[in-house]
Every structure is written in C-alpha cells, then in structure tokens.
PDB file of N, CA, C and O in Angstrom:
ATOM      1  N   UNK A   1      85.855  76.370 106.123  1.00  0.00           N
ATOM      2  CA  UNK A   1      84.688  77.123 106.428  1.00  0.00           C
ATOM      3  C   UNK A   1      83.968  76.793 107.747  1.00  0.00           C
ATOM      4  O   UNK A   1      83.983  75.624 108.131  1.00  0.00           O
ATOM      5  N   UNK A   2      83.372  77.684 108.430  1.00  0.00           N
ATOM      6  CA  UNK A   2      82.742  77.303 109.735  1.00  0.00           C
ATOM      7  C   UNK A   2      81.460  76.539 109.402  1.00  0.00           C
ATOM      8  O   UNK A   2      80.958  76.512 108.278  1.00  0.00           O
ATOM      9  N   UNK A   3      80.930  75.859 110.594  1.00  0.00           N
ATOM     10  CA  UNK A   3      79.739  75.117 110.310  1.00  0.00           C
ATOM     11  C   UNK A   3      78.510  75.923 110.039  1.00  0.00           C
ATOM     12  O   UNK A   3      77.507  75.392 109.561  1.00  0.00           O
ATOM     13  N   UNK A   4      78.562  77.122 110.317  1.00  0.00           N
ATOM     14  CA  UNK A   4      77.334  77.985 110.143  1.00  0.00           C
ATOM     15  C   UNK A   4      77.241  78.141 108.534  1.00  0.00           C
ATOM     16  O   UNK A   4      76.140  78.093 107.986  1.00  0.00           O
ATOM     17  N   UNK A   5      78.183  78.290 107.950  1.00  0.00           N
ATOM     18  CA  UNK A   5      78.163  78.401 106.343  1.00  0.00           C
ATOM     19  C   UNK A   5      77.734  76.922 105.753  1.00  0.00           C
ATOM     20  O   UNK A   5      76.992  76.820 104.776  1.00  0.00           O
ATOM     21  N   UNK A   6      78.211  75.936 106.360  1.00  0.00           N
ATOM     22  CA  UNK A   6      78.033  74.574 105.797  1.00  0.00           C
ATOM     23  C   UNK A   6      76.535  74.351 105.956  1.00  0.00           C
ATOM     24  O   UNK A   6      75.943  73.689 105.103  1.00  0.00           O
ATOM     25  N   UNK A   7      75.891  74.866 106.997  1.00  0.00           N
ATOM     26  CA  UNK A   7      74.510  74.649 107.270  1.00  0.00           C
ATOM     27  C   UNK A   7      73.620  75.637 106.530  1.00  0.00           C
ATOM     28  O   UNK A   7      72.397  75.652 106.668  1.00  0.00           O
ATOM     29  N   UNK A   8      74.315  76.482 105.720  1.00  0.00           N
ATOM     30  CA  UNK A   8      73.451  77.346 104.856  1.00  0.00           C
ATOM     31  C   UNK A   8      73.063  78.729 105.417  1.00  0.00           C
ATOM     32  O   UNK A   8      72.368  79.507 104.763  1.00  0.00           O
ATOM     33  N   UNK A   9      73.540  79.016 106.669  1.00  0.00           N
ATOM     34  CA  UNK A   9      73.297  80.218 107.311  1.00  0.00           C
ATOM     35  C   UNK A   9      74.167  81.399 106.830  1.00  0.00           C
ATOM     36  O   UNK A   9      75.395  81.341 106.894  1.00  0.00           O
ATOM     37  N   UNK A  10      73.533  82.427 106.365  1.00  0.00           N
ATOM     38  CA  UNK A  10      74.460  83.482 105.939  1.00  0.00           C
ATOM     39  C   UNK A  10      74.433  84.739 106.875  1.00  0.00           C
ATOM     40  O   UNK A  10      75.271  85.623 106.697  1.00  0.00           O
ATOM     41  N   UNK A  11      73.496  84.843 107.863  1.00  0.00           N
ATOM     42  CA  UNK A  11      73.508  86.017 108.668  1.00  0.00           C
ATOM     43  C   UNK A  11      72.805  85.691 110.005  1.00  0.00           C
ATOM     44  O   UNK A  11      72.087  84.707 110.187  1.00  0.00           O
ATOM     45  N   UNK A  12      73.097  86.622 110.902  1.00  0.00           N
ATOM     46  CA  UNK A  12      72.479  86.463 112.224  1.00  0.00           C
ATOM     47  C   UNK A  12      71.465  87.578 112.392  1.00  0.00           C
ATOM     48  O   UNK A  12      71.646  88.581 111.701  1.00  0.00           O
ATOM     49  N   UNK A  13      70.461  87.548 113.181  1.00  0.00           N
ATOM     50  CA  UNK A  13      69.497  88.546 113.477  1.00  0.00           C
ATOM     51  C   UNK A  13      69.519  88.731 114.911  1.00  0.00           C
ATOM     52  O   UNK A  13      69.646  87.757 115.653  1.00  0.00           O
ATOM     53  N   UNK A  14      69.389  90.084 115.423  1.00  0.00           N
ATOM     54  CA  UNK A  14      69.090  90.293 116.806  1.00  0.00           C
ATOM     55  C   UNK A  14      68.195  91.449 116.897  1.00  0.00           C
ATOM     56  O   UNK A  14      68.185  92.320 116.028  1.00  0.00           O
ATOM     57  N   UNK A  15      67.435  91.472 117.946  1.00  0.00           N
ATOM     58  CA  UNK A  15      66.506  92.575 118.223  1.00  0.00           C
ATOM     59  C   UNK A  15      67.010  93.300 119.526  1.00  0.00           C
ATOM     60  O   UNK A  15      67.690  92.729 120.378  1.00  0.00           O
ATOM     61  N   UNK A  16      66.642  94.511 119.593  1.00  0.00           N
ATOM     62  CA  UNK A  16      67.044  95.350 120.853  1.00  0.00           C
ATOM     63  C   UNK A  16      65.959  96.542 120.871  1.00  0.00           C
ATOM     64  O   UNK A  16      65.467  97.032 119.854  1.00  0.00           O
ATOM     65  N   UNK A  17      65.684  96.904 122.113  1.00  0.00           N
ATOM     66  CA  UNK A  17      64.745  98.054 122.295  1.00  0.00           C
ATOM     67  C   UNK A  17      65.519  99.379 121.934  1.00  0.00           C
ATOM     68  O   UNK A  17      66.696  99.553 122.247  1.00  0.00           O
ATOM     69  N   UNK A  18      64.783 100.262 121.275  1.00  0.00           N
ATOM     70  CA  UNK A  18      65.559 101.469 120.697  1.00  0.00           C
ATOM     71  C   UNK A  18      66.090 102.317 121.793  1.00  0.00           C
ATOM     72  O   UNK A  18      67.012 103.088 121.526  1.00  0.00           O
ATOM     73  N   UNK A  19      65.555 102.253 123.137  1.00  0.00           N
ATOM     74  CA  UNK A  19      65.996 102.972 124.277  1.00  0.00           C
ATOM     75  C   UNK A  19      67.174 102.315 124.906  1.00  0.00           C
ATOM     76  O   UNK A  19      67.760 102.942 125.789  1.00  0.00           O
ATOM     77  N   UNK A  20      67.613 101.083 124.550  1.00  0.00           N
ATOM     78  CA  UNK A  20      68.650 100.487 125.214  1.00  0.00           C
ATOM     79  C   UNK A  20      70.082 100.842 124.533  1.00  0.00           C
ATOM     80  O   UNK A  20      70.669 100.038 123.809  1.00  0.00           O
ATOM     81  N   UNK A  21      70.523 101.992 124.812  1.00  0.00           N
ATOM     82  CA  UNK A  21      71.820 102.437 124.207  1.00  0.00           C
ATOM     83  C   UNK A  21      72.990 101.528 124.254  1.00  0.00           C
ATOM     84  O   UNK A  21      73.736 101.312 123.298  1.00  0.00           O
ATOM     85  N   UNK A  22      73.103 100.966 125.542  1.00  0.00           N
ATOM     86  CA  UNK A  22      74.240 100.102 125.836  1.00  0.00           C
ATOM     87  C   UNK A  22      74.229  98.836 125.003  1.00  0.00           C
ATOM     88  O   UNK A  22      75.249  98.407 124.464  1.00  0.00           O
ATOM     89  N   UNK A  23      73.015  98.240 124.914  1.00  0.00           N
ATOM     90  CA  UNK A  23      73.015  97.038 124.090  1.00  0.00           C
ATOM     91  C   UNK A  23      73.223  97.283 122.642  1.00  0.00           C
ATOM     92  O   UNK A  23      73.863  96.494 121.947  1.00  0.00           O
ATOM     93  N   UNK A  24      72.699  98.346 122.191  1.00  0.00           N
ATOM     94  CA  UNK A  24      72.909  98.856 120.800  1.00  0.00           C
ATOM     95  C   UNK A  24      74.300  99.033 120.498  1.00  0.00           C
ATOM     96  O   UNK A  24      74.722  98.705 119.389  1.00  0.00           O
ATOM     97  N   UNK A  25      75.064  99.525 121.384  1.00  0.00           N
ATOM     98  CA  UNK A  25      76.523  99.627 121.192  1.00  0.00           C
ATOM     99  C   UNK A  25      77.218  98.407 121.102  1.00  0.00           C
ATOM    100  O   UNK A  25      78.115  98.246 120.275  1.00  0.00           O
ATOM    101  N   UNK A  26      76.828  97.442 121.982  1.00  0.00           N
ATOM    102  CA  UNK A  26      77.437  96.049 121.987  1.00  0.00           C
ATOM    103  C   UNK A  26      77.144  95.399 120.576  1.00  0.00           C
ATOM    104  O   UNK A  26      78.065  94.912 119.921  1.00  0.00           O
ATOM    105  N   UNK A  27      76.010  95.404 120.185  1.00  0.00           N
ATOM    106  CA  UNK A  27      75.628  94.812 118.852  1.00  0.00           C
ATOM    107  C   UNK A  27      76.413  95.446 117.713  1.00  0.00           C
ATOM    108  O   UNK A  27      76.868  94.807 116.765  1.00  0.00           O
ATOM    109  N   UNK A  28      76.532  96.788 117.894  1.00  0.00           N
ATOM    110  CA  UNK A  28      77.330  97.439 116.830  1.00  0.00           C
ATOM    111  C   UNK A  28      78.904  97.059 116.853  1.00  0.00           C
ATOM    112  O   UNK A  28      79.569  96.881 115.833  1.00  0.00           O
ATOM    113  N   UNK A  29      79.374  96.968 118.119  1.00  0.00           N
ATOM    114  CA  UNK A  29      80.766  96.455 118.158  1.00  0.00           C
ATOM    115  C   UNK A  29      80.965  94.951 117.659  1.00  0.00           C
ATOM    116  O   UNK A  29      82.032  94.547 117.195  1.00  0.00           O
ATOM    117  N   UNK A  30      79.960  94.263 117.788  1.00  0.00           N
ATOM    118  CA  UNK A  30      79.985  92.736 117.204  1.00  0.00           C
ATOM    119  C   UNK A  30      79.676  92.752 115.714  1.00  0.00           C
ATOM    120  O   UNK A  30      79.631  91.671 115.127  1.00  0.00           O
ATOM    121  N   UNK A  31      79.463  93.866 115.062  1.00  0.00           N
ATOM    122  CA  UNK A  31      79.288  93.930 113.604  1.00  0.00           C
ATOM    123  C   UNK A  31      77.858  93.931 113.139  1.00  0.00           C
ATOM    124  O   UNK A  31      77.598  93.793 111.943  1.00  0.00           O
ATOM    125  N   UNK A  32      76.898  94.085 114.074  1.00  0.00           N
ATOM    126  CA  UNK A  32      75.449  94.069 113.639  1.00  0.00           C
ATOM    127  C   UNK A  32      75.184  95.501 113.204  1.00  0.00           C
ATOM    128  O   UNK A  32      75.743  96.447 113.760  1.00  0.00           O
ATOM    129  N   UNK A  33      74.245  95.661 112.110  1.00  0.00           N
ATOM    130  CA  UNK A  33      73.812  96.920 111.667  1.00  0.00           C
ATOM    131  C   UNK A  33      72.265  96.924 111.772  1.00  0.00           C
ATOM    132  O   UNK A  33      71.635  95.875 111.638  1.00  0.00           O
ATOM    133  N   UNK A  34      71.704  98.018 111.995  1.00  0.00           N
ATOM    134  CA  UNK A  34      70.264  98.221 112.080  1.00  0.00           C
ATOM    135  C   UNK A  34      69.666  98.242 110.676  1.00  0.00           C
ATOM    136  O   UNK A  34      70.116  98.947 109.773  1.00  0.00           O
ATOM    137  N   UNK A  35      68.660  97.454 110.560  1.00  0.00           N
ATOM    138  CA  UNK A  35      68.041  97.231 109.177  1.00  0.00           C
ATOM    139  C   UNK A  35      67.032  98.155 108.934  1.00  0.00           C
ATOM    140  O   UNK A  35      66.610  98.083 107.780  1.00  0.00           O
ATOM    141  N   UNK A  36      66.455  99.074 109.691  1.00  0.00           N
ATOM    142  CA  UNK A  36      65.483  99.953 109.455  1.00  0.00           C
ATOM    143  C   UNK A  36      64.007  99.349 109.786  1.00  0.00           C
ATOM    144  O   UNK A  36      63.011 100.073 109.740  1.00  0.00           O
ATOM    145  N   UNK A  37      63.949  98.108 110.090  1.00  0.00           N
ATOM    146  CA  UNK A  37      62.712  97.410 110.480  1.00  0.00           C
ATOM    147  C   UNK A  37      62.457  97.649 111.977  1.00  0.00           C
ATOM    148  O   UNK A  37      63.362  97.544 112.805  1.00  0.00           O
ATOM    149  N   UNK A  38      61.224  97.965 112.287  1.00  0.00           N
ATOM    150  CA  UNK A  38      60.923  98.279 113.634  1.00  0.00           C
ATOM    151  C   UNK A  38      59.572  97.745 113.963  1.00  0.00           C
ATOM    152  O   UNK A  38      58.749  97.594 113.060  1.00  0.00           O
ATOM    153  N   UNK A  39      59.270  97.428 115.290  1.00  0.00           N
ATOM    154  CA  UNK A  39      57.956  96.996 115.697  1.00  0.00           C
ATOM    155  C   UNK A  39      57.717  97.817 116.931  1.00  0.00           C
ATOM    156  O   UNK A  39      58.577  97.870 117.810  1.00  0.00           O
ATOM    157  N   UNK A  40      56.599  98.447 117.024  1.00  0.00           N
ATOM    158  CA  UNK A  40      56.205  99.263 118.089  1.00  0.00           C
ATOM    159  C   UNK A  40      55.410  98.596 119.133  1.00  0.00           C
ATOM    160  O   UNK A  40      54.395  97.999 118.776  1.00  0.00           O
ATOM    161  N   UNK A  41      55.772  98.621 120.507  1.00  0.00           N
ATOM    162  CA  UNK A  41      54.973  97.994 121.511  1.00  0.00           C
ATOM    163  C   UNK A  41      54.631  99.324 122.268  1.00  0.00           C
ATOM    164  O   UNK A  41      55.503 100.143 122.559  1.00  0.00           O
ATOM    165  N   UNK A  42      53.329  99.481 122.561  1.00  0.00           N
ATOM    166  CA  UNK A  42      52.746 100.748 123.262  1.00  0.00           C
ATOM    167  C   UNK A  42      53.297 100.796 124.623  1.00  0.00           C
ATOM    168  O   UNK A  42      53.409 101.905 125.147  1.00  0.00           O
ATOM    169  N   UNK A  43      53.673  99.698 125.297  1.00  0.00           N
ATOM    170  CA  UNK A  43      54.197  99.812 126.659  1.00  0.00           C
ATOM    171  C   UNK A  43      55.774  99.785 126.716  1.00  0.00           C
ATOM    172  O   UNK A  43      56.379 100.564 127.453  1.00  0.00           O
ATOM    173  N   UNK A  44      56.372  98.934 125.977  1.00  0.00           N
ATOM    174  CA  UNK A  44      57.857  98.802 126.033  1.00  0.00           C
ATOM    175  C   UNK A  44      58.585  99.636 125.158  1.00  0.00           C
ATOM    176  O   UNK A  44      59.772  99.838 125.413  1.00  0.00           O
ATOM    177  N   UNK A  45      58.045 100.171 124.133  1.00  0.00           N
ATOM    178  CA  UNK A  45      58.740 100.944 123.200  1.00  0.00           C
ATOM    179  C   UNK A  45      59.010 100.381 121.837  1.00  0.00           C
ATOM    180  O   UNK A  45      58.300  99.458 121.439  1.00  0.00           O
ATOM    181  N   UNK A  46      59.913 100.824 121.133  1.00  0.00           N
ATOM    182  CA  UNK A  46      60.191 100.289 119.795  1.00  0.00           C
ATOM    183  C   UNK A  46      61.280  99.261 119.725  1.00  0.00           C
ATOM    184  O   UNK A  46      62.383  99.503 120.215  1.00  0.00           O
ATOM    185  N   UNK A  47      61.028  98.190 119.171  1.00  0.00           N
ATOM    186  CA  UNK A  47      62.086  97.198 118.914  1.00  0.00           C
ATOM    187  C   UNK A  47      62.809  97.399 117.561  1.00  0.00           C
ATOM    188  O   UNK A  47      62.184  97.573 116.515  1.00  0.00           O
ATOM    189  N   UNK A  48      64.138  97.366 117.633  1.00  0.00           N
ATOM    190  CA  UNK A  48      64.882  97.480 116.420  1.00  0.00           C
ATOM    191  C   UNK A  48      65.389  96.156 115.964  1.00  0.00           C
ATOM    192  O   UNK A  48      65.789  95.327 116.782  1.00  0.00           O
ATOM    193  N   UNK A  49      65.384  95.921 114.609  1.00  0.00           N
ATOM    194  CA  UNK A  49      66.050  94.712 114.175  1.00  0.00           C
ATOM    195  C   UNK A  49      67.335  94.947 113.570  1.00  0.00           C
ATOM    196  O   UNK A  49      67.477  95.875 112.774  1.00  0.00           O
ATOM    197  N   UNK A  50      68.283  94.181 113.883  1.00  0.00           N
ATOM    198  CA  UNK A  50      69.644  94.234 113.368  1.00  0.00           C
ATOM    199  C   UNK A  50      70.040  92.925 112.757  1.00  0.00           C
ATOM    200  O   UNK A  50      69.474  91.869 113.042  1.00  0.00           O
ATOM    201  N   UNK A  51      71.092  93.035 111.854  1.00  0.00           N
ATOM    202  CA  UNK A  51      71.642  91.850 111.210  1.00  0.00           C
ATOM    203  C   UNK A  51      73.131  91.887 111.108  1.00  0.00           C
ATOM    204  O   UNK A  51      73.762  92.944 111.106  1.00  0.00           O
ATOM    205  N   UNK A  52      73.687  90.675 111.023  1.00  0.00           N
ATOM    206  CA  UNK A  52      75.187  90.718 110.786  1.00  0.00           C
ATOM    207  C   UNK A  52      75.440  89.469 109.822  1.00  0.00           C
ATOM    208  O   UNK A  52      75.063  88.336 110.124  1.00  0.00           O
ATOM    209  N   UNK A  53      76.082  89.759 108.687  1.00  0.00           N
ATOM    210  CA  UNK A  53      76.449  88.734 107.813  1.00  0.00           C
ATOM    211  C   UNK A  53      77.545  87.899 108.369  1.00  0.00           C
ATOM    212  O   UNK A  53      78.442  88.418 109.034  1.00  0.00           O
ATOM    213  N   UNK A  54      77.507  86.635 108.125  1.00  0.00           N
ATOM    214  CA  UNK A  54      78.553  85.687 108.575  1.00  0.00           C
ATOM    215  C   UNK A  54      79.678  85.417 107.521  1.00  0.00           C
ATOM    216  O   UNK A  54      80.600  84.646 107.786  1.00  0.00           O
TER     217      UNK A  54
END
C-alpha cells in the first residue's frame, strides 16, 4: 500500500472556481468529483469543493 494509506489518509480535497471550466475538467480527469459544497465570494464567484478517494 502507498504511504498515503499508511498515514491514514483516505481522500484528497481540491477547490476550484465554478467559472474555471478548464480546471474543473482537469480535476474530473484526475478522478475528483464535485461534492455539492460551495462557498460564495461576492467578488470572485463561487468556489466548488471536490474530492477524490485514494
């Protein structure tokens, strides 16, 4: 098993702006899925939270 599992880590988290389609595609290709959790910044837009199980 990899060291990430030995350390007790089961998933990775990443955030991305909702308007950043290219980065969202990259995260999806890496196996990340959007969680439905968001945070709204009135200036920058909405941040989407993604996760990937290890």
